[in-house]
C-alpha positions as CSV (number, residue, x, y, z in Angstrom):
1,M,-29.7,-14.9,4.1
2,A,-26.4,-14.5,5.9
3,S,-28.0,-14.9,9.5
4,S,-29.2,-18.6,8.8
5,F,-25.8,-19.4,7.6
6,S,-23.6,-21.1,10.2
7,P,-19.9,-20.4,9.4
8,D,-16.8,-22.1,10.3
9,Y,-14.7,-18.9,9.6
10,I,-16.1,-15.2,9.7
11,I,-13.8,-12.9,7.8
12,V,-14.2,-9.1,8.8
13,G,-13.3,-7.3,5.6
14,G,-13.8,-8.4,2.2
15,G,-10.6,-6.6,0.7
16,T,-7.2,-7.2,-0.6
17,A,-6.5,-9.8,1.8
18,G,-9.9,-11.0,3.2
19,L,-11.0,-12.2,-0.2
20,V,-7.8,-14.3,-0.8
21,V,-8.3,-15.9,2.6
22,A,-12.1,-16.6,1.8
23,N,-11.3,-18.1,-1.5
24,R,-8.6,-20.3,-0.5
25,L,-10.3,-21.6,2.8
26,S,-13.6,-22.3,0.9
27,E,-11.8,-24.5,-1.4
28,D,-12.7,-27.3,0.9
29,P,-16.5,-27.6,0.3
30,N,-16.8,-28.7,4.0
31,I,-15.6,-25.5,5.3
32,R,-18.1,-22.6,5.5
33,V,-17.1,-19.0,5.2
34,L,-18.8,-15.7,5.9
35,V,-17.2,-12.4,4.7
36,L,-18.6,-9.1,6.2
37,E,-17.6,-6.0,4.1
38,A,-18.7,-2.6,5.3
39,G,-18.4,-1.1,1.6
40,K,-20.4,-1.7,-1.3
41,D,-20.1,-4.2,-4.1
42,L,-18.7,-1.9,-6.9
43,S,-17.9,-4.9,-9.3
44,A,-19.9,-3.2,-11.9
45,D,-18.6,0.5,-11.5
46,P,-16.6,1.8,-14.4
47,R,-14.6,3.9,-11.8
48,V,-13.1,0.5,-10.4
49,N,-12.9,-1.2,-13.8
50,I,-11.3,1.2,-16.0
51,P,-7.7,1.7,-14.9
52,A,-7.4,5.4,-15.5
53,F,-10.4,6.1,-13.2
54,W,-8.6,5.2,-9.9
55,A,-8.1,8.7,-8.7
56,T,-11.9,9.4,-8.9
57,L,-12.4,7.0,-6.0
58,I,-10.1,8.9,-3.4
59,G,-12.4,10.6,-1.2
60,S,-15.6,9.0,-2.6
61,E,-17.8,6.4,-1.0
62,A,-15.4,3.8,-2.0
63,D,-13.0,5.4,0.4
64,W,-13.1,5.4,4.2
65,D,-11.8,8.9,3.8
66,F,-9.7,9.0,7.0
67,R,-7.2,11.7,7.6
68,T,-4.1,12.0,10.0
69,V,-4.1,14.5,12.9
70,P,-1.9,17.5,12.0
71,Q,1.5,16.6,11.6
72,P,3.9,19.1,13.1
73,R,6.9,18.3,10.9
74,L,4.8,18.7,7.7
75,E,3.9,22.3,8.7
76,G,0.9,21.3,10.6
77,R,-0.9,19.6,7.6
78,S,-3.5,16.8,8.1
79,I,-2.6,14.0,5.5
80,L,-4.9,11.7,3.5
81,A,-5.3,8.2,5.1
82,T,-7.1,6.4,2.1
83,Q,-8.4,3.0,2.6
84,G,-10.6,1.1,0.2
85,K,-14.2,0.8,1.2
86,A,-15.8,-1.8,-1.2
87,L,-15.5,-5.2,-2.0
88,G,-11.7,-5.7,-3.0
89,G,-10.6,-3.1,-0.3
90,S,-7.8,-0.8,-1.3
91,S,-7.0,-3.1,-4.4
92,A,-10.3,-1.8,-6.0
93,I,-9.3,1.9,-5.7
94,N,-5.4,2.1,-5.8
95,C,-3.2,3.0,-8.7
96,Q,-2.7,-0.7,-9.6
97,A,1.2,-0.6,-9.4
98,F,2.5,-4.1,-8.8
99,I,5.8,-3.8,-7.1
100,A,8.1,-6.4,-5.4
101,P,9.6,-6.2,-2.0
102,A,13.0,-7.1,-1.2
103,Q,14.5,-10.3,0.0
104,A,16.4,-8.5,2.9
105,E,13.5,-7.0,4.4
106,I,11.1,-10.1,4.4
107,D,14.0,-12.0,5.7
108,A,14.3,-9.3,8.6
109,W,10.5,-10.4,9.5
110,E,11.7,-13.8,10.5
111,K,14.8,-12.3,12.4
112,L,12.5,-10.2,14.3
113,G,11.1,-13.4,15.8
114,N,8.7,-14.8,13.2
115,P,9.7,-18.3,12.3
116,G,8.6,-19.3,8.9
117,W,8.1,-15.8,7.6
118,D,11.3,-15.3,5.5
119,W,11.7,-14.7,1.9
120,A,12.2,-18.3,0.8
121,S,9.0,-19.2,2.6
122,L,7.1,-16.3,0.8
123,V,8.2,-16.7,-2.6
124,P,5.7,-19.6,-3.5
125,S,2.8,-17.3,-2.1
126,F,3.9,-14.6,-4.2
127,K,3.9,-16.7,-7.2
128,K,0.6,-18.3,-6.4
129,S,-1.3,-15.0,-6.3
130,Y,-0.5,-13.6,-9.6
131,T,0.2,-14.2,-13.6
132,L,2.7,-12.1,-15.2
133,I,1.8,-11.5,-18.8
134,P,4.5,-9.6,-20.8
135,P,3.6,-7.8,-24.0
136,S,3.3,-10.1,-26.9
137,D,5.3,-8.0,-29.4
138,Q,8.9,-7.3,-29.5
139,A,8.5,-3.7,-30.3
140,T,6.8,-3.1,-27.0
141,L,9.3,-5.3,-25.0
142,D,12.1,-3.0,-26.4
143,H,10.3,0.2,-25.9
144,L,9.8,-0.7,-22.2
145,G,13.2,-2.3,-21.8
146,I,11.6,-5.6,-20.5
147,D,14.6,-7.8,-20.8
148,W,14.9,-8.7,-17.2
149,I,12.0,-11.3,-16.5
150,E,13.3,-14.5,-14.7
151,D,10.9,-17.5,-14.9
152,E,12.1,-18.6,-11.4
153,Y,10.5,-15.7,-9.9
154,R,7.5,-15.2,-12.3
155,G,4.2,-16.1,-11.4
156,T,2.4,-18.0,-14.1
157,S,-0.9,-19.2,-12.9
158,G,-2.3,-17.0,-10.1
159,P,-5.7,-15.2,-10.3
160,I,-4.4,-11.6,-10.4
161,K,-3.5,-10.7,-13.9
162,V,-0.5,-8.5,-14.1
163,S,0.6,-6.7,-17.3
164,F,2.8,-3.7,-18.4
165,P,0.8,-0.3,-18.8
166,G,3.5,1.4,-20.9
167,I,2.9,1.8,-24.6
168,V,5.1,2.3,-27.5
169,Q,3.0,5.6,-28.5
170,N,4.4,7.2,-25.3
171,P,8.1,8.2,-25.7
172,L,8.6,9.0,-22.0
173,C,8.3,5.2,-21.0
174,K,11.3,4.5,-23.3
175,A,13.2,7.7,-22.2
176,W,12.9,6.6,-18.4
177,V,14.6,3.3,-19.4
178,D,17.1,4.9,-21.5
179,A,18.0,7.3,-19.0
180,F,18.9,4.8,-16.3
181,R,20.7,2.8,-18.9
182,G,22.8,5.9,-19.8
183,L,23.4,6.5,-15.9
184,N,24.6,3.0,-15.5
185,M,21.7,2.5,-13.1
186,A,19.1,0.3,-15.1
187,T,17.7,-2.5,-13.1
188,N,20.3,-5.1,-12.4
189,A,18.0,-8.0,-11.9
190,D,14.2,-9.1,-12.3
191,P,12.5,-6.9,-9.3
192,F,10.7,-10.0,-8.3
193,S,13.9,-11.9,-7.4
194,G,14.1,-9.6,-4.4
195,N,17.5,-8.5,-5.0
196,S,17.3,-5.8,-7.8
197,I,18.2,-2.1,-7.8
198,G,17.8,0.4,-10.6
199,G,15.1,1.8,-13.0
200,Y,12.6,-0.3,-15.0
201,S,9.2,-0.1,-16.5
202,N,6.9,-1.6,-13.8
203,A,3.9,-4.0,-14.0
204,A,0.3,-3.1,-13.0
205,T,-2.7,-5.2,-12.2
206,V,-4.6,-4.7,-15.3
207,D,-5.8,-7.7,-17.4
208,P,-4.1,-7.2,-20.9
209,E,-7.2,-8.7,-22.6
210,T,-9.9,-6.7,-21.2
211,K,-7.9,-3.8,-20.3
212,T,-9.8,-3.7,-16.8
213,R,-8.3,-3.6,-13.2
214,S,-7.6,-7.1,-11.9
215,Y,-8.2,-7.2,-8.1
216,A,-9.1,-8.9,-5.1
217,D,-12.8,-9.1,-6.0
218,S,-12.7,-9.7,-9.6
219,A,-9.9,-12.5,-9.2
220,Y,-10.7,-14.0,-5.9
221,G,-14.3,-12.8,-4.9
222,A,-16.1,-13.5,-8.2
223,P,-15.1,-17.2,-8.5
224,I,-16.6,-17.8,-4.9
225,R,-19.8,-16.2,-5.4
226,Q,-21.4,-19.5,-6.6
227,R,-19.9,-21.8,-3.9
228,S,-22.7,-22.9,-1.6
229,N,-20.2,-22.8,1.5
230,V,-19.5,-19.0,1.0
231,R,-21.4,-16.0,1.8
232,I,-20.3,-12.5,1.1
233,L,-22.4,-9.7,2.8
234,A,-21.6,-6.2,1.5
235,E,-22.5,-3.1,3.3
236,A,-22.3,-5.1,6.7
237,K,-20.7,-2.8,9.2
238,V,-18.9,-4.7,12.0
239,Q,-19.1,-3.0,15.4
240,K,-17.1,-5.3,17.7
241,I,-16.2,-8.9,18.3
242,L,-17.9,-10.5,21.4
243,L,-15.5,-12.2,23.7
244,T,-15.6,-14.5,26.5
245,K,-13.0,-16.2,28.8
246,T,-12.6,-19.8,28.8
247,P,-12.0,-21.9,31.9
248,A,-8.4,-21.9,30.7
249,G,-8.3,-18.1,31.1
250,I,-7.9,-17.6,27.4
251,V,-10.3,-15.2,25.6
252,K,-12.4,-16.7,22.8
253,A,-14.4,-14.9,20.3
254,T,-18.2,-15.9,20.3
255,G,-19.7,-13.7,17.9
256,V,-19.4,-10.7,15.5
257,Q,-21.8,-7.9,16.3
258,T,-22.7,-6.3,13.0
259,L,-25.0,-3.7,11.6
260,V,-26.8,-4.9,8.5
261,E,-29.5,-2.5,7.0
262,G,-29.5,-0.6,10.1
263,K,-30.3,-3.8,12.3
264,A,-27.8,-5.2,14.7
265,E,-27.1,-8.9,14.0
266,I,-24.8,-11.2,15.8
267,F,-22.8,-13.9,13.6
268,T,-21.3,-16.9,15.3
269,P,-18.2,-18.6,14.1
270,A,-17.6,-22.3,14.7
271,K,-13.7,-21.7,14.3
272,D,-12.2,-18.3,13.9
273,V,-12.8,-14.7,13.6
274,I,-10.3,-13.3,10.9
275,L,-9.8,-9.5,10.9
276,A,-8.9,-8.3,7.5
277,S,-10.2,-4.8,7.9
278,G,-7.0,-3.0,6.9
279,V,-4.2,-1.0,8.9
280,F,-6.7,1.5,10.7
281,N,-9.8,-0.6,11.2
282,T,-8.3,-3.7,12.3
283,P,-6.9,-2.1,15.4
284,K,-10.0,0.0,15.9
285,L,-12.1,-3.2,15.9
286,L,-9.5,-4.9,18.2
287,E,-9.8,-1.9,20.7
288,L,-13.7,-1.6,20.5
289,S,-13.7,-5.4,21.5
290,G,-11.6,-4.8,24.4
291,I,-8.1,-5.9,22.9
292,G,-5.4,-3.4,23.5
293,N,-3.7,-0.9,25.8
294,P,-5.8,-0.6,28.9
295,K,-5.0,3.1,29.1
296,V,-6.5,3.5,25.7
297,L,-9.5,1.3,26.3
298,E,-10.3,2.7,29.9
299,R,-10.2,6.3,28.7
300,H,-13.1,5.3,26.4
301,G,-14.9,3.1,28.9
302,I,-14.3,-0.2,27.4
303,Q,-13.6,-3.3,29.3
304,V,-10.4,-4.7,28.9
305,H,-10.3,-8.5,27.9
306,V,-6.9,-8.7,26.7
307,N,-4.1,-6.4,28.0
308,L,-2.1,-5.8,24.6
309,P,-0.4,-2.5,24.4
310,G,1.0,-3.2,20.7
311,V,-2.5,-2.7,19.4
312,G,-2.4,0.5,17.1
313,E,1.2,0.9,17.6
314,N,4.2,0.3,15.1
315,L,2.3,2.3,12.3
316,Q,4.6,2.8,9.3
317,D,4.0,4.6,5.9
318,H,6.0,5.7,2.8
319,L,6.3,9.4,2.4
320,M,6.4,10.8,-1.1
321,T,7.4,14.1,-2.7
322,G,8.0,15.2,-6.2
323,L,8.5,17.7,-8.8
324,S,6.2,18.4,-11.8
325,Y,7.9,19.9,-15.1
326,E,6.1,21.1,-17.9
327,V,6.5,19.1,-20.9
328,V,7.2,20.1,-24.7
329,D,4.2,20.4,-27.0
330,D,2.4,17.2,-28.3
331,V,3.7,14.9,-25.4
332,M,1.0,12.7,-24.3
333,T,0.2,13.3,-20.7
334,G,-2.9,12.6,-18.5
335,D,-3.3,16.3,-17.6
336,P,-6.2,16.9,-20.2
337,L,-8.1,14.1,-18.8
338,L,-7.6,15.2,-15.1
339,R,-9.0,18.6,-16.3
340,Q,-11.9,16.8,-17.8
341,E,-11.4,18.5,-21.3
342,P,-14.4,17.4,-23.4
343,E,-12.3,16.6,-26.6
344,A,-9.7,14.5,-24.6
345,L,-12.5,12.6,-22.8
346,A,-14.3,11.9,-26.0
347,Q,-11.2,10.7,-27.8
348,A,-10.1,8.4,-24.8
349,Q,-13.4,7.1,-24.4
350,K,-13.7,6.2,-28.2
351,L,-10.2,4.6,-28.1
352,Y,-11.1,2.5,-24.9
353,T,-14.6,1.5,-26.2
354,E,-13.7,0.6,-29.8
355,H,-10.2,-0.7,-29.4
356,K,-9.5,-1.2,-25.5
357,S,-6.4,1.2,-26.1
358,G,-5.6,4.8,-25.2
359,P,-5.2,6.6,-21.8
360,F,-8.1,5.0,-20.0
361,T,-6.1,1.6,-20.0
362,I,-3.4,3.1,-17.8
363,G,-3.4,3.7,-14.1
364,G,-1.1,5.8,-12.0
365,M,2.4,4.7,-12.7
366,Q,4.3,3.0,-15.5
367,S,8.1,3.9,-14.6
368,H,9.8,2.8,-11.4
369,A,13.2,2.5,-9.8
370,F,14.7,1.1,-6.6
371,M,17.5,3.4,-5.5
372,T,20.1,3.9,-3.0
373,T,21.1,7.1,-1.2
374,P,24.9,7.7,-1.7
375,N,26.8,7.7,1.7
376,I,24.0,6.5,3.6
377,A,26.2,5.2,6.6
378,E,27.7,8.7,7.0
379,L,24.3,10.4,6.6
380,L,22.8,8.2,9.4
381,D,25.7,9.0,11.6
382,Q,24.7,12.5,11.7
383,F,21.7,11.7,13.7
384,P,20.8,10.0,17.0
385,R,19.2,6.8,17.1
386,A,16.0,8.1,18.9
387,Q,13.1,8.6,16.7
388,D,12.0,12.0,18.2
389,T,14.8,14.5,19.1
390,T,12.6,15.8,21.7
391,T,13.2,12.7,23.7
392,T,16.4,11.1,24.8
393,T,15.0,7.6,25.9
394,T,14.5,4.7,23.4
395,T,13.1,1.2,24.2
396,T,14.7,-2.1,23.4
397,N,12.2,-2.4,20.4
398,D,12.9,1.1,19.2
399,T,16.6,0.0,19.1
400,E,16.1,-3.2,17.3
401,Y,13.9,-1.6,14.8
402,Y,16.5,1.2,14.2
403,N,19.2,-1.5,13.9
404,T,17.2,-3.6,11.4
405,I,16.4,-0.8,9.2
406,R,20.0,0.6,9.3
407,S,21.5,-3.0,8.3
408,I,19.0,-3.1,5.5
409,L,19.9,0.2,4.0
410,E,23.7,-0.3,4.5
411,A,23.9,-3.4,2.7
412,P,25.2,-3.4,-1.0
413,D,22.5,-2.6,-3.6
414,S,20.0,-2.0,-1.0
415,S,16.9,0.3,-1.8
416,S,16.5,3.3,0.5
417,I,14.1,5.0,-1.9
418,A,11.8,4.6,-4.9
419,W,12.0,7.0,-7.7
420,L,9.1,7.1,-9.9
421,M,7.5,8.9,-12.9
422,F,3.9,10.0,-13.1
423,L,2.6,11.4,-16.5
424,A,0.4,14.4,-15.1
425,Q,0.9,17.2,-12.8
426,A,1.1,16.3,-8.9
427,N,0.3,19.4,-6.8
428,L,1.2,17.7,-3.5
429,H,1.1,21.0,-1.5
430,E,-2.6,21.2,-1.9
431,D,-4.7,19.7,0.9
432,E,-7.3,18.2,-1.5
433,K,-8.9,14.8,-1.9
434,S,-6.2,13.7,-4.3
435,F,-2.5,14.2,-4.7
436,V,-3.1,15.9,-8.0
437,G,-4.6,18.8,-6.2
438,G,-7.6,20.9,-6.7
439,Q,-6.5,23.8,-8.7
440,L,-5.1,22.0,-11.8
441,L,-2.7,24.0,-13.9
442,P,-3.6,24.6,-17.7
443,E,0.0,23.3,-18.8
444,N,0.8,19.4,-19.4
445,F,3.4,18.0,-17.0
446,A,5.5,14.9,-16.3
447,S,6.3,14.2,-12.6
448,L,9.4,13.0,-11.1
449,G,8.9,11.7,-7.6
450,C,10.4,9.8,-4.8
451,S,9.1,7.6,-1.9
452,Q,11.2,6.4,1.0
453,S,11.4,2.9,1.2
454,H,12.2,2.2,5.1
455,P,11.4,5.1,7.2
456,F,12.7,5.2,10.8
457,S,9.6,7.4,12.1
458,R,6.8,5.2,13.3
459,G,3.3,6.3,14.6
460,S,0.0,4.9,16.0
461,T,-3.7,4.7,15.3
462,H,-6.2,4.3,18.1
463,I,-9.7,4.7,18.7
464,S,-11.0,8.3,19.3
465,S,-14.3,7.1,20.8
466,A,-16.3,4.1,22.1
467,S,-18.6,4.7,19.0
468,P,-17.9,2.2,16.1
469,S,-18.7,5.1,13.7
470,A,-16.2,7.6,14.8
471,S,-12.8,7.8,12.9
472,P,-9.7,6.6,14.2
473,H,-7.0,8.9,15.7
474,I,-4.2,8.4,13.3
475,D,-0.7,9.8,14.1
476,P,1.7,8.5,11.8
477,R,4.5,11.0,13.3
478,Y,5.9,11.6,9.9
479,L,9.7,12.9,9.8
480,S,9.8,12.3,13.6
481,H,13.2,10.8,12.9
482,P,15.3,13.5,11.3
483,A,17.0,11.0,8.9
484,D,13.8,10.6,6.9
485,L,13.8,14.2,6.2
486,E,17.4,14.1,5.1
487,I,16.9,11.0,2.9
488,L,13.9,12.7,1.1
489,A,15.6,15.8,0.7
490,R,18.8,14.4,-0.9
491,N,16.8,12.2,-3.4
492,L,14.5,15.0,-4.3
493,Q,17.7,17.0,-5.2
494,A,19.0,13.9,-7.2
495,L,15.9,13.8,-9.5
496,D,16.3,17.5,-10.5
497,T,20.1,17.3,-10.9
498,T,20.8,13.8,-12.1
499,L,17.4,12.2,-13.6
500,R,15.8,15.3,-15.2
501,P,18.9,16.3,-17.2
502,A,19.7,12.9,-18.2
503,A,19.9,13.1,-22.2
504,P,17.0,10.7,-23.0
505,L,14.6,12.6,-20.7
506,A,15.8,16.2,-20.9
507,P,14.3,16.9,-24.4
508,F,10.8,16.1,-23.2
509,F,10.9,18.9,-20.6
510,K,10.2,22.4,-21.8
511,S,13.1,24.6,-21.3
512,G,12.2,27.4,-18.8
513,G,8.9,25.5,-18.4
514,R,6.4,25.9,-15.6
515,R,6.7,23.7,-12.4
516,N,4.1,22.7,-10.0
517,H,5.1,24.9,-7.0
518,A,7.3,28.2,-6.7
519,D,9.7,26.7,-4.6
520,A,10.4,23.8,-6.9
521,F,12.9,25.8,-8.9
522,R,15.1,26.2,-5.7
523,V,15.3,22.5,-4.6
524,S,18.6,22.0,-6.6
525,E,20.2,25.1,-5.2
526,D,20.6,24.1,-1.6
527,L,19.7,21.3,0.6
528,E,17.8,23.5,3.1
529,A,15.5,24.5,0.2
530,A,14.9,20.9,-0.6
531,R,14.3,20.1,3.1
532,Q,11.6,22.8,3.1
533,Y,10.1,21.7,0.0
534,V,9.6,18.3,1.5
535,R,8.0,19.7,4.6
536,D,5.7,21.7,2.5
537,T,4.9,18.9,-0.1
538,A,5.5,15.5,1.3
539,T,2.4,13.1,1.6
540,T,1.5,9.6,2.0
541,T,2.0,7.1,-0.7
542,F,-1.0,5.2,0.7
543,H,1.4,2.4,1.9
544,S,0.2,2.4,5.8
545,C,1.0,-1.0,7.8
546,G,2.4,-2.3,10.9
547,S,-0.5,-1.6,13.4
548,A,-1.1,-4.9,14.6
549,A,2.4,-6.3,14.2
550,M,3.5,-9.9,13.9
551,L,6.2,-9.8,16.6
552,P,6.9,-11.6,20.0
553,R,4.4,-10.1,22.6
554,E,7.3,-8.7,24.5
555,K,8.4,-6.7,21.5
556,G,5.0,-5.0,21.2
557,G,3.6,-7.7,19.0
558,V,-0.3,-8.2,18.5
559,V,-0.2,-11.5,16.6
560,D,2.0,-14.6,16.5
561,P,3.5,-16.2,13.6
562,G,0.2,-18.2,13.1
563,L,-1.4,-14.6,12.8
564,R,-3.4,-15.3,16.1
565,V,-4.0,-12.5,18.4
566,Y,-2.1,-13.0,21.7
567,G,-4.3,-13.9,24.5
568,T,-7.1,-15.1,22.2
569,Q,-8.0,-18.7,21.2
570,N,-9.5,-18.0,17.8
571,V,-8.9,-14.2,16.6
572,R,-6.6,-13.8,13.9
573,V,-5.4,-10.9,11.6
574,V,-4.5,-11.0,8.0
575,D,-3.9,-7.9,6.3
576,A,-1.0,-5.3,6.1
577,S,-1.4,-4.3,9.7
578,V,0.6,-7.5,10.6
579,F,3.6,-6.4,8.7
580,P,6.4,-6.1,11.5
581,L,8.5,-3.9,8.9
582,I,7.3,-2.0,6.0
583,P,8.4,-3.6,2.5
584,R,9.9,-1.2,0.1
585,G,7.5,-0.1,-2.8
586,N,3.7,-0.5,-3.0
587,L,2.3,-3.0,-0.6
588,M,-0.4,-4.7,-2.7
589,A,1.7,-7.5,-4.1
590,T,3.0,-8.2,-0.5
591,V,-0.5,-8.3,1.0
592,Y,-1.5,-10.9,-1.6
593,A,1.5,-13.1,-0.8
594,V,0.8,-12.7,3.0
595,A,-2.8,-13.8,2.6
596,E,-2.0,-16.8,0.4
597,R,0.6,-17.8,2.9
598,A,-2.0,-17.1,5.9
599,A,-4.5,-19.5,4.3
600,E,-2.0,-22.1,4.2
601,V,-1.3,-21.8,7.8
602,I,-4.9,-21.7,8.8
603,K,-5.7,-24.7,6.6
604,G,-2.7,-26.6,7.8
605,E,-4.0,-26.3,11.5
């Protein structure tokens, strides 16, 4: 079917970004769009649609199931590198938290050399992507402390449905907000204003009417399935982009070599090939096609079409760690469901089926905070600017990157860390398919965690073979800048010494109760114990980005502000790999906004 379809645009990856671009480009009935997605169509799968089932998708056939190489500063652990492998991409398998970036970090994108990519330019794209639907009753609004919504920043007509997962039946949601109010650290503005700090009840991509996940496929993909000018081909594994050199010396994409039902097919674009394959597969496909660092390509016997050393570099991610505390009896947590206790599952199923309520309606996180690290300037002064203390050399790009992050962190009311609450145990130290671990404890827990907003450490992702089926070599170089360890350790201590004992939260934690790790009791005792706990437990927040950065070519960039790959005529990238600097918080909201803006850029040309 698709081979007889002659597309103007071929989008490689039907994920969070790819389906947005496909939807917007195909609004013009004269534009033909072909979407090639390696994963399956899981639009009818309850694991995707029921919000609470998201964790069952990690490590499943809906996940590329990549892992990093052993990380020496995380005690040699190999870390999950989860990416969605299904229509909808990572938006189909993530925990659904919808978190806004900050104005300062998006403005930094433009300052790094990307005209037109500042906060003011991106805000309309944010608003265009989603509709925020607050609770309709005052009791829930009060319980969740939702008094901060500013219509100026609120999306009211976008395809993604965003609501608040917290419910009045759960006292911990209210205790979180009350604790921050008591500490004089409640959010000081609407988080979507880009200028907020403090604790609040966060939103999630859950349709409040149906209580199902609202994601790229349901919101952007489903409406275009009936358009005659669109073809979406699932289980289509792209192997490489076929390139040729024009008389002007510019490389042009002439086809996309794809494996469909075991047979190789070549699809030809009239206009552009748009890579939207994610932070690991986008650079992989560029390198397999001959675009990248010649040293990497020649090592695997690949012909160099474009010498572009930035491909696969600039990889950034948010590390997280946390502490799980046993809760007092009768406090509702997700632990019985994680343990698959029959009575809990039956009750949750009944509530969901009959009333669209109960624990099945809730994803991974309901309570969030953007926080500062006290005395951040003095802390950073303790460490060299170089990312890795085993080397003394830094490049111009390293220096600019360091200075950019430092200027953001030292600004008043900036966020160096996110604090969060997860209403179940999180056994981060276990090297399993999921951060909840494989050996679930019998007690019930609430977890307090922190995730670094702007790490100084950066890594890389490159092909490990010339074979399209080989997993990439992923090395985030976690904690290779020593300041990252210090920021995480100090905030871990603050969770245990400031937030946990706060009057509204403290009564819910069992006095002398169990914790998730034997060393969790030592975190508050001394900073070195906190550092060691971070080394033993820190893991990804699944927020990797930056591996095909939108930066000037001389700064290691891969795409220009039009998202066109340098040295090519018609290859673009639209996904989180173009982020030159990682935003604070979960990346999904920013990916939607970037994809909306990218569609406008492409249509404008």
